C-alpha positions, 0 to 999 in steps of 0.5 A, spaced: 309 385 356 304 389 352 305 395 349 303 401 353 297 405 349 300 412 346 296 418 350 296 425 347 301 430 350 297 435 355 295 441 351 299 446 355 305 442 353 303 443 346 302 451 347 308 452 350 312 448 344 308 452 339 310 459 342 317 456 344 319 457 336 318 464 336 321 465 342 328 462 340 328 466 334 326 472 337 332 471 342 337 469 336 335 475 332 337 480 338 343 477 339 345 477 331 343 484 330 348 486 336 353 482 333 352 485 326 352 492 328 359 490 331 358 490 338 357 485 344 351 482 345 346 484 350 344 478 354 339 482 358 335 484 351 336 477 348 333 474 354 327 479 355 325 478 347 325 471 348 321 470 354 317 476 352 314 471 347 313 465 352 308 470 355 303 468 350 303 461 352 300 463 359 295 467 355 293 462 350 289 458 354 285 464 357 283 466 349 281 459 347 277 458 353 274 465 351 273 463 344 269 456 346 265 460 351 263 466 346 263 462 339 263 466 333 256 464 330 249 466 329 245 469 331 249 473 336 255 474 332 255 481 332 255 481 340 260 476 340 265 480 335 264 486 340 266 481 346 272 478 342 275 485 341 274 487 348 278 481 349 283 482 344 284 489 348 285 486 355 290 481 352 294 487 350 294 490 356 295 483 360 301 482 355 304 489 356 303 488 364 307 481 364 312 484 359 313 490 364 314 486 370 319 481 366 323 488 364 323 490 372 326 483 373 331 483 368 333 490 368 336 495 373 330 498 377 327 505 374 323 510 377 315 509 378 314 514 373 318 511 368 315 504 370 308 507 368 310 510 362 314 504 360 307 500 361 303 505 357 308 505 351 308 497 351 301 497 351 300 501 344 307 497 342 303 491 343 296 493 340 297 492 333 300 485 333 297 483 340 290 484 337 292 480 331 295 474 335 288 474 339 284 473 333 289 468 330 288 464 336 280 465 336 281 462 329 285 456 331 280 454 336 274 455 332 278 450 327 279 445 332 272 446 334 269 445 327 274 439 325 272 435 331 264 437 330 266 434 322 269 428 325 263 427 330 258 428 324 262 423 320 263 418 325 255 418 327 254 418 319 258 412 319 254 409 325 247 410 322 249 408 315 252 401 318 245 401 322 241 402 316 245 397 312 244 392 318 236 394 318 236 393 311 239 386 310 235 384 316 228 386 312 231 383 306 232 377 309 225 377 313 222 378 306 226 372 303 224 367 309 216 368 308 217 367 300 221 361 301 216 358 306 210 360 302 212 357 296 214 350 299 207 350 303 203 351 296 207 345 293 205 341 299 197 344 298 198 342 291 200 335 293 195 334 298 189 336 293 192 331 288 191 326 293 199 324 293 199 324 301 205 320 301 209 325 297 206 331 301 208 327 308 215 326 306 215 333 303 213 336 310 218 332 314 223 335 309 221 342 310 221 341 318 228 340 317 230 346 314 225 351 318 230 351 324 235 354 319 231 358 315 228 362 321 234 363 325 235 370 326 241 371 330 246 369 325 251 373 321 249 375 314 254 371 311 256 363 311 261 358 308 259 356 301 259 349 304 254 350 309 250 354 303 250 348 299 248 343 305 242 348 305 241 348 298 241 340 298 236 340 303 231 345 299 232 341 292 230 334 296 224 338 297 223 340 290 224 333 288 218 330 291 214 336 288 217 335 281 218 327 282 223 324 276 223 331 272 228 334 276 235 332 276 240 337 280 247 337 279 252 341 283 259 342 281 263 346 286 271 346 286 273 343 293 278 349 294 273 354 295 268 351 300 270 356 305 268 362 301 264 367 304 257 368 301 250 371 303 246 366 307 240 363 302 244 366 296 243 360 291 236 358 293 232 364 290 236 363 284 235 355 284 227 357 285 227 362 279 230 356 275 225 351 277 219 356 275 222 358 268 225 352 267 223 345 270 216 347 271 215 349 264 218 343 261 214 336 259 220 332 261 226 331 265 230 337 266 237 339 269 239 344 274 246 345 274 250 349 280 257 351 279 262 355 282 269 357 281 274 363 283 277 368 278 282 372 281 279 376 287 272 374 285 268 368 287 263 366 281 257 362 282 252 360 276 245 356 276 243 354 269 237 350 267 235 347 260 228 350 260 225 354 255 229 360 257 227 367 261 223 370 255 223 378 255 224 379 263 227 376 269 225 378 275 221 376 281 221 377 289 227 372 289 232 375 284 230 383 286 231 381 293 238 377 292 240 384 288 239 388 293 242 384 298 248 383 294 248 391 293 248 392 301 253 387 303 258 389 297 256 395 293 259 395 286 263 389 287 258 384 287 253 383 281 247 378 279 246 377 271 240 373 269 241 371 261 238 366 256 244 361 255 246 358 248 243 352 246 237 353 251 235 355 258 237 360 262 244 362 266 244 366 273 251 368 274 253 371 281 260 375 282 262 377 289 269 379 292 272 372 294 274 372 302 273 366 306 268 365 312 270 365 319 266 360 322 267 353 322 266 348 316 260 344 317 259 337 315 257 335 308 261 335 301 262 342 297 265 338 291 262 336 285 256 331 286 249 330 284 243 330 289 
């Protein structure tokens, strides 16, 4: 049987419980004072002093309602203060009236004159403390109100931040898709211009196979590493048509991290960058190596080429886009670093928090292979 959802106790119960403590303490104090003075306790006064405090529980909801109806805030704060001063005085009169009725119920009847004088005396007796209690209740109500407002603002801010992050990620992804398609179509144009219609036709066939995956917008921002590698192999097959036998890609991924979650299209711009600054600037064949491993709670992915290196800067739409996506998804827990590698070439290193993708693993190997 499912557990019942816990519900908050009603406000009247909380008010009664709050005033029950001073009521019990007041009754106990009356009893002990009688005992310390060497006389038996007068239970009429013990009961009266205890119940008298509980009369505040009756008045508290009225004060809370007045506080909500006339909050102390600009631009009417002066008028609201005057209203609450009048309310404090009215509370003292109401408390004295109920106290007088309570006294008549507990103690022997008195003459009308004594009842009237007792009521007036009780009004002035309760005045200093009653006014203080009234404004304390107003302060409590205002505290609850501003706390609720602060929580609502925090909730709204979190909701807006999530919506902004989602919009930003979607915008970055939309920016990446046309960038990838433009480069692919540009390569096909070059092949057609050079008269290499066979390779151009094959490249168009390969490109049609990845268009559906690239243009899907109803999927999450993360995917499994194995699916990302499957897409990357399709992309590399297109680039191999462009570079013919000059491109030699290698993929060396630990099979145990095949289900690691990564941003969609994370590796393609890194490989594209390696092609532009590495393979395209070589006169002979070059190697691009994609590797991945787990280091503690981090997933480390590298894309390395054996070209002439990055020069003084490493940039472009792809790398800038990737950095922004990593920041939007993981904040400071993820990074992208591109440096010249020892012995020539450049190496791009991505570090991001390790967690596994929730979607099923697609067909295709994520282990070490050569395209």
